[in-house]
N, C-alpha and C positions, 0 to 999 in steps of 0.2 A: 472276601466279602463278599456277602448274600446279596440278594437282588433286593430285600430292603434296606441294604445299607451297615447291615448288624455285624459287625467283627466279633473277632476272639476278644480282643481289648473288649467291646461291652458286656460281653460273658465274665469277664473277671469283674469288670465293677459292678455291675448287679451282684455279685454273689459277694463281694466285699459289702457293699452297702447292704444285703439281704444277712448278713453275719454280723450287724451292728459295727463293723467297720467305715464312719463318716467324716473321719481328717484323715486329711492326705497332706503331710511335710514332704515338699517336693525340689528336686535338681536335676530336671531333667535332660536329655540328650535327644540326640537322634533316633537312636533304637525305641524310645519311648513315646514317641509322638502320636501312634495312635492311640495309645493310654490314656495322654492327654485329651485328645480328640472326645474319646470316650466321657471322660469326666462331664462333656456340656452336657450329655442324653441324663445323666441321672440326676435326683431329686434329693434335697436334702442334705448336702454333701458340703465341706468346708475346705476349699484346697489352699495350702499356705507355702506360697515360696520363699524359699533359704536360698541365698546366694553363695552357701558354699555347704559342702556336704556334712560338715561336723554340727554347721545351724541345724540341720536337718534332723540329724539322731537324736541329736540333745534334745532339743524339741519334743520330740516322739519320749523321749523318756519322761520330763516333765509333764506332757500330756497324761501319760499313765498314771503319774504319780496322785492328781487331783481325779481323774476321771474313772479311773478304774477299771479303762476298757482300752482295747488297743488302738491306736494310728496305724496307719500306714504310710512308709517313707517310698519315694520314687526316687531311685538313684541309676549312675548312668555308667552300666557295665565295672569291669574288676576298678579301674581307678578312682570312678566316684565310689564304690564301698569303701574302697580301701581310704579316700580322706574321710569318710563318717565311723573309721572304726573305733576313733577314741573316745568319743561319747556313747557308741555300742557298746564297749567295756564299761561305762561307767553304770549305762543302762541295765547291763547282765548284773554288776554286784547290785543294783537295786531292786532285782528282780522285778523288771518293769516290762510288761508285753508289748512286744513291736513286730508288726508285720511289714518285711523289707520286700519290696517288690522292686528287684535290679532289672533294668534291661538288659538283653546281649545279643550279640547279631544274629542274623537271621543263620537257620542251622546250617546251609552251605556255607554261607562266608566264613562261619566257624572254623573252617577246614583252612583259610588261607591264613598266612600270619600278616595281616593288615594291622596298623599302627597300634588300634586301642585293643587287638587279641590280647587275651591275659586266661590266667587259671580260676576264672572267675569262682569257679566251686570250692577250689581251697581258700582261695580271700573268705567267703561267705561262712565256709567249713571252721575257718581258725574263730569266729568268735559268734556263731549261731548255735543254739540247740540245735535247730532242726534245718536242714536244705531240702527243697523241694526243686526240681529242676525238670519244667513242661517239655513235653518231646511229641505232643499232638495236640492240636487243637481243639479235638474233641475232649480232652481230660484237661482242660484247662480251667472251667467251672468246678472240677472235682478237687483238682490240685488247690485254687484257692480257696477253698473251703477247709483243707486239710492243713493250709497253713495257718490259718484265724485257730483252728483248731489246736496247732502244735504252738501259738503262741501264749496259750495258758496250761500251767501248770498245780490244777485244783485253786486254792486262791491266791499262787504267784504268777506272776508272769515270766515267759521266758523268749529268747529271739527265735525267729524264724523267719527264713527268706525263701522266696520263690521266684527261681529263676527265671524270665519270661525271653523267650527266643523273639527276634523283631517280626520273623514271618508268622509267628502264631498269632501276633496282636492283629494282623493284617486279613487274616485270613476267615473264612465264613465261622461265625459263633453260635456254640449249639444255647442250649438254655441253662440258665442262673441257679446255682446249688447255693446251698446254705448250711456255715457249720452249727456245729451240735453245742450245746452251751455246755460250760466246766461245770464241774460237780467236785468239791474238796472231799478229801479222803477224808474218814473219821479218825478218831484217835480212841482207842479200845479203851473201855471201860475199868479196864484191870490197871491200866497203864494211870489213868488219873486217881485211885485208890492206893496206888503203890506211891506216887506221890506226894498225896496229901501226909500219908504215914512220914516217910523222910523228910519232908518239912518239917513237921513238929516233933520228930523226933532231934533234930539238928539245931532248928531255933537259930539262934545268931550266929551259927558255924555253917548255916547256910545262905545261899544265895540263889533270887530267881532271875534272872536275866531275860528280860520281853525283848522283841527286835517283829521285823516285818508286821504283819498283821496284829501283831502283840503290845506295837507301839503306836500304832497309827491311825488308834480312833480314842477320844476318850473314856468311852466304856469298857475297854481293854485296859486302861489305864489304872480308871477306878477297881476294877476285878481286880489286879496284881497288886494295887494297897491294900488292899482289905484282905487279898492272902498273905502278906508279909505283916501286918497287926495280925491278924488273927496267931498264924505261926512265929512271930518273932522273927522271922529269917530279913533279911537283909535285900532290897529290891534296885537291881540297876536296869538301866536301857543300854542298846551297845553305843558305844562311843557315835558312827555313824549311822542315820537311820534314813531312811528312803523319805518318810513323815512322819514328823514326832506334834503333837497337838500341845501348844505352850501357853502359857500365861494364866491370866486370874480365870479362877473358876475351876483350874485343871489340878491335877496332884501332882506336885513335884517330883519326879523321878529324876534324879541323879545318873549322869552318865560318866564311865570312868575318866579317867584324865588321858589326854593324848601323849605326856613325856613316860617314859618307861619306868624310870623311880617312882615316879607320882602313882602310876598306875598298879603299880605292884605293891604300894604300900595301902593301896588302895582294897584290894583284895585280901590283903594281909589276916588270917586266919579263918580264911573259907574253906572248909572240908567239905561241902557239895555245894555242885552246881548244877542249878536246873534250865534249862536253855527251854525257852518256851519262843518258837520263831525265831532264836538268836542260833547265832556260831561260837565258838569258845575264841575268849577272846584273844587276840597276838597282837604284837607290836608291830606299827603301821612299817618299818624296817629293821635292816639286824644294823645293831650298834656294837663296835667292840666292846666286851666284857661285860654287856647287859644280855638278859635272857629274849628270847624269844615270846615263847609262851609266859603270860601274865600271872597265871594263877601257882600260888605254892605249889611246891612237888608235891604229889599224893593226894592232889583234890579229886574226889570221883563229882565225874560227871553224867548226869543224866537227861537225855533230850526229852523231854515231856511233847513238844510239838517242831515238827518240822516248818519253815516257813511256810510250804505248801496246804500248809494245813487250816481247818477253819480255826485261829491263834482264838481270836477271840472266846469262839463257843467252847475250845478248851481250857480256858481259863474261868468260864462261867462256870463248867462241871465242876473244877479245882474248887471255887470257890462254895460251889455246892454242897462237895463232899467234907467240905472243913466246916462247913456252917457258920463263913464268912459274910456278915453282912457288911451292905456298904457301909462306907464310914461316913459320918456328918461330914459335910464340910468345913475345912479347916478356914483360918482368916487367909486372907490375901496377901500375899507379899506386897508390899507398899512399893511405890513408883520412888523413883530415886526424886532430888530436886532437880530443876533443869537445870540443864551444867553450863557454866559458864567457863570463859580462859581458854588456854594452847587446845588443841585438837590433839587427845591421846585414846591409845583404845578404849581406857575408862567412860572419857566424857563422849566418845563417840557411840557407845552403848548407853551410856542415860540418854541420849538424845534419840535415839532410835524405841527407846523402851518408852520414853514421854510421847512421841508422835505416830507410836503405829497405832493402826486403824483396825476397828473391828475387824474380827474376821481377816486379817491380812493373811498371807502366804509371804513366807522371807524365804527367798532361793540363797543359799549359801553356800559361797569359794570365796570367802575370806580368809581363810588359811589360820596367818598367825595372828592378825587383828583381831577377828572375832572370836579368837577362843575366850576371851574375857567377857562373852555376852550372856553366858549361860543362868548364872545367878539373877541379872539383874533383869532379864527377860519375866520372870517369875510374875511379876507386878507390870508387866503390859498386858497390853487388850489380847484377849482370846487371837492367837494363829496358829498357824499351820508353819512347821521347820522343815525344810527340802535341803539334806546335804549332797555335797557331791560321794558318791560311795565310792567309785573306783579310785579315785585319786589320779586321773586322767586331765589334765587344767585343758578350760575351754567348756566348762559344763555350766555357769552360773547363766551367761546371757541366754543362751538358748534354751535352758529349761526354763526358764523366766516368760519365754513364749508360749511355751508347753502349757505350762501351770495356767497361766490366763486364759488361753482358749478351755484347756480342761474345767475350770472352772470360773464361767465368766462371771462377769461383772464382780469379783474379788481384787481388793487392790493386792499387789504384787510389788516387794520390795527385795532387790539383788543385792547383796553386799559378795562387792566384786576386787578382787587385787587388781592392781594396774596391771600387773604381767601377766596373770589370768587372763582377762577382759581381752586382752590382743590377741588372743589365739583365734578368738570367735565373734570379733569385732562387729561382722556383716551381720550380726543378728539385732543391732542396733535399725538398720534398714527394716527390718521384717516388725519391729515393734510400730515405728513409724507407718509403716504402710497400714497395719493392721489394726492402728489406734488402740494401742494396748495399754489399760490402764497399769505401767509399768514405772515405778522410780527405780533405778540404777544410782548406787551408792558407790562411788571407787572410791576405794581406800588406798588413795597414793602414797605411800612411803618411796616411791622412784626407786625398786629395786626389788631384785626376788630373795625379800627378807627372810620369808622361809628357808629357801635354802642357804642363806648366810648361818640360819639359826641350825640346819642339818652339815652345815660342814664344821660347825664347831660341836655338833652332836656325836660324827663317826670319827671325832679328833685329826681329821684332814687339817695337814698347818701349811704355812707358807699366805702371805699378804700381798704378793707383789703385783706386781701392774697386769699381767693376764689372769690371774687369779681372781683379784678384785673386779674387772671388766667384765667377765663372766656373771657376775651376781648385781651390776649394777645399769638401771634404768635412765641414767643422767648421760648427757652430753651425748647428743641432744635430750631433753624432757620433754615427754607427751603430752600434746597440749590437748585435754580431755575435753573441753568443752568447744572446741576448733571440729575435733573429730565428731561429738555428737552432731552437732550441726552439718556438718557432711555429710552426715546418713539421716537427716530430715528430724534429728530428736532435739528437741529444747535443751538448754546446759546451763550450767552455774559452776563456779569453784569457790569453795567457802576454805577457811583457816582458823576459824574460832566455831566454839560450841554453840555459840547463839546464833550466829548465822547460818550452824547444820541444820541447827532444833527448827530456824524459820523455812531453810529452805525444802526441809522434809514435810512440815505444815503444807507450803503450797505446791507441792508437789503431789501430794495425796491428794490433795484438793480440787487439781487440776483435771485429776482424771485421764492424763494422757500422758503419753513416753516422757521421762522427764532424766535428765542424768545429773548428777551431784558428784562433781570430783572434790573431796575431802583431802588435804593436803595435811600430812603426818609430819 
């Protein structure tokens, strides 16, 4: 610390703020205390405490998807980062930009076999696109700026980790720095022209698949729909999307089915697949006797744009090349009638569609119960749909925290399985502390229902006491209203479609964090 009291931690925080990183999701420890103190000296930043590192990293993922800029996480040593890796995996698959600041022991102390000593660089390297280890307080600001730059890859995000030794934080701080803004690379004009020719030639034997920036905006969806109408090709979005607009007034863009046989049937007849910010469609798991690749054998694959390109700009160029004008708005899908009777996946979907507010954000970790949502949601109010991208459980509740903070004022609905919610239940406390307008809908089938289906899918036999017990959440039954209230969130339990619709309306109208357990 110098005579002014300004430390390396101050230089780090000032650099992050100057580089546009103004939101911090944190679960700090002893090694990060000077960083925590430096946060008080910065202006215009928001610090959000998560009670578990998986909440911190999942919130940073949801924040990027809505704000389109990175948040910083603050994690404690190797074990702290290891606790957050599951949702960093999801963020990496979603191509979300995150700057992890991970405290480490002081440089001299790192040589000793203390209880929390670990191979932090290896832990960080297992999930990060870039790892930077600061070794000199004079370099701290430049290292921080480089870490922010490394969190962007053109239009896509990356996982960037800065390892910060404790003594660099309390050493005298130098001047702040600033990260350079990202610049998405351009797709060559000749690639656009070649794609236009091939789509026109193949017509219905071709499929255009959009992902990343190609499915994240209404503008991109409209362009892709116009291209499909002009050439006769089929149009799909990836099954899992980091952010997919939907609802009334938006072009209906189908996704492939999850189940392998249905997905293979949906791709039948495809001889050319054009990828615009998407990856080749493959099965989620390997299944005995079923293909891992979903396309017909011999299908030609043409990558028009990678996810880090300006995918919307590429689609605009392709539409111009084809002379594909904007399509007139078609009739909106009708809302289903307000559901009645027992709660089923279908009646839950109808209740959500009928009650969803304008410009809501839907965070989906519903797994089995949510797969019937797609069609009925076309008649719902305009919304953005955020799906778990990496399949690592515990995404929904934390991502809702980050999405709400990344898009202030917009209502958020979480579609969450009861088993999945238990992985990061601590996020409820953060919702309550921050008073976020989040409605959590727990789809309570009191089982790992998705694993019951997967057990059948892989042909695993046996239904004895041990295997059945591994897939059940009963004995005891989770009391979700009590769990929510224990975290400071108002809650209710419903068992009919009418009660669910009313509870959703009340929850959205309250503007406060609310949990509803829907017993299926």
